[in-house]
NURO-524589 format. One record per residue: x negated, y, z of N, C-alpha, C in turn; residue number from 1. Coordinates in Angstrom, 1 decimal, decimal comma. Each point is the difference from the previous one (the first is absolute). Example, Ala and Ser with C-alpha at 12.3 -4.5 7.8 and 13.67 -1.06 7.14 Angstrom:
  n.east  n.north    n.up  ca.east  ca.north   ca.up  c.east  c.north    c.up    k
   -13,2     -5,7     7,8      0,9       1,2     0,0    -0,9      1,2     0,0    1
     0,4      1,1    -0,7     -0,9       1,1     0,0     0,8      1,1     0,8    2
END
This chain:
  n.east  n.north    n.up  ca.east  ca.north   ca.up  c.east  c.north    c.up    k
   -44,1     33,4    36,5      0,6       1,3     0,0    -0,9      1,0     0,6    1
    -0,8     -0,4     1,0     -0,9       0,9     0,7    -1,0      0,6    -1,0    2
    -0,4     -0,8    -1,0     -0,9       0,5    -1,0     0,6      1,2    -0,8    3
     1,3      0,1    -0,1      0,6       1,1    -0,7     0,3      1,2     0,9    4
     0,2     -0,3     1,2      0,4       1,1     1,0    -1,3      0,7     0,5    5
    -1,0     -0,8     0,4     -1,2       0,6     0,7    -0,7      1,0    -0,9    6
    -0,3     -0,3    -1,2     -0,7       1,1    -0,8     0,9      1,2    -0,4    7
     1,2      0,0     0,3      0,9       1,1    -0,2     0,8     -0,1    -1,3    8
     0,1     -1,1    -0,6      0,8      -0,2    -1,2     1,5      0,2     0,3    9
     0,4     -0,5     1,2      1,4       0,1     0,5    -0,1      0,5     1,4   10
     1,1      0,6     0,5      0,1       0,5     1,4     0,2     -1,1     1,0   11
     0,7     -1,1    -0,4      0,4      -1,0     1,0     0,3     -1,3    -0,7   12
     0,1     -1,0     0,8      0,3      -1,4    -0,6     1,4      0,1    -0,6   13
     0,9      0,7     0,7      1,4       0,1    -0,5     0,1      0,7    -1,4   14
    -0,9      0,9    -0,2      0,0       0,7    -1,4    -0,5     -1,0    -1,0   15
    -1,0     -0,9     0,3     -0,4      -1,0    -0,9     1,1     -1,0    -0,3   16
     0,7     -0,4     1,0      1,2      -0,9    -0,2     1,1      0,6    -0,8   17
     0,2      1,3     0,2      1,1       0,7    -0,8    -0,5      0,0    -1,5   18
    -1,2      0,3    -0,2     -0,5       0,1    -1,4     0,1     -1,4    -0,6   19
    -0,4     -1,0     0,7      0,0      -1,4    -0,6     1,5     -0,4    -0,2   20
     0,9      0,4     0,8      1,4      -0,3    -0,1     0,5      0,7    -1,3   21
    -0,3      1,2    -0,2      0,4       0,8    -1,2    -0,6     -0,6    -1,2   22
    -1,2     -0,5     0,0     -0,6      -0,6    -1,1     0,7     -1,3    -0,3   23
     0,3     -0,8     1,0      0,7      -1,3    -0,2     1,4      0,3    -0,7   24
     0,7      1,0     0,5      1,3       0,3    -0,6    -0,1      0,5    -1,4   25
    -1,0      0,8    -0,3     -0,2       0,4    -1,4    -0,3     -1,2    -0,9   26
    -0,9     -0,9     0,4     -0,3      -1,2    -0,7     1,3     -0,8    -0,3   27
     0,8     -0,2     1,1      1,2      -0,8    -0,2     0,9      0,7    -1,0   28
     0,2      1,3     0,1      0,8       0,7    -1,0    -0,5     -0,2    -1,4   29
    -1,3      0,1    -0,2     -0,6      -0,2    -1,3     0,2     -1,4    -0,6   30
    -0,2     -1,0     0,9      0,2      -1,4    -0,4     1,5     -0,2    -0,4   31
     0,9      0,5     0,8      1,4      -0,1    -0,3     0,4      0,6    -1,3   32
    -0,6      1,2    -0,3      0,3       0,7    -1,3    -0,5     -0,9    -1,1   33
    -1,2     -0,5     0,1     -0,6      -0,8    -1,0     0,8     -1,3    -0,3   34
     0,4     -0,6     1,1      0,8      -1,2    -0,1     1,4      0,2    -0,7   35
     0,5      1,3     0,2      1,3       0,3    -0,5    -0,1      0,6    -1,4   36
    -1,3      0,1    -0,5     -0,2       0,5    -1,4     0,0      1,6     0,0   37
    -0,1      0,6     1,1      0,0       1,5     0,0    -1,4      0,5    -0,1   38
    -0,6     -0,3    -1,2     -1,4       0,4    -0,2    -0,1      0,6    -1,4   39
    -1,2      0,7    -0,2     -0,3       0,5    -1,3    -1,3     -0,5    -0,4   40
    -0,2     -0,2    -1,3     -1,4      -0,4    -0,4    -1,0      1,1     0,3   41
    -1,2     -0,5     0,5     -1,0       1,0     0,4    -0,4      0,9    -1,2   42
     0,0     -0,5    -1,2     -0,4       0,8    -1,2     1,0      1,2    -0,1   43
     1,3     -0,2     0,2      1,0       1,1     0,0    -0,3      1,0     1,0   44
    -0,3     -0,4     1,2     -0,3       0,9     1,1    -1,3      0,8    -0,3   45
    -1,0     -0,7    -0,4     -1,3       0,7    -0,3     0,2      1,0    -1,1   46
     0,8     -0,3    -1,1      0,2       0,9    -1,1     0,7      1,2     0,5   47
     1,0     -0,1     0,9      0,8       1,1     0,5    -0,9      0,9     0,9   48
    -0,9     -0,6     0,8     -0,9       0,7     0,8    -1,0      0,8    -0,8   49
    -0,6     -0,7    -1,1     -0,9       0,7    -0,8     0,6      1,2    -0,7   50
     1,3     -0,1    -0,5      0,7       1,1    -0,6     0,2      1,1     1,0   51
     0,4     -0,3     1,2      0,2       1,0     1,0    -1,2      0,8     0,3   52
    -1,1     -0,7     0,2     -1,3       0,7     0,4    -0,6      0,7    -1,2   53
     0,2     -0,5    -1,2     -0,4       0,7    -1,2     0,7      1,4    -0,1   54
     1,3     -0,1     0,2      0,8       1,3     0,0    -0,4      1,0     1,1   55
    -0,3     -0,6     1,2     -0,5       0,9     1,1    -1,3      0,6    -0,4   56
    -0,9     -0,7    -0,6     -1,3       0,5    -0,3     0,0      1,1    -1,1   57
     0,9     -0,2    -0,9      0,1       1,0    -1,1     0,7      1,3     0,6   58
     0,9     -0,1     0,9      0,6       1,2     0,6    -1,0      0,8     0,8   59
    -0,9     -0,7     0,7     -0,9       0,8     0,9    -1,3      0,4    -0,7   60
    -0,1     -0,4    -1,3     -1,2       0,4    -0,8     0,1      1,3    -0,6   61
END
């Protein structure tokens, strides 16, 4: 952990631990969702994102 705190990436060891704990919790939620079938095919998500950003690009042009 010192390698993360000393160069200034994080303010303290406890901040590193909080971030790791939050990451662990997020991973656990994601795995639980996947195991329960609460997922969407990646192609559907990518298509939706492409449509969204294409619309945004045409609005700002």
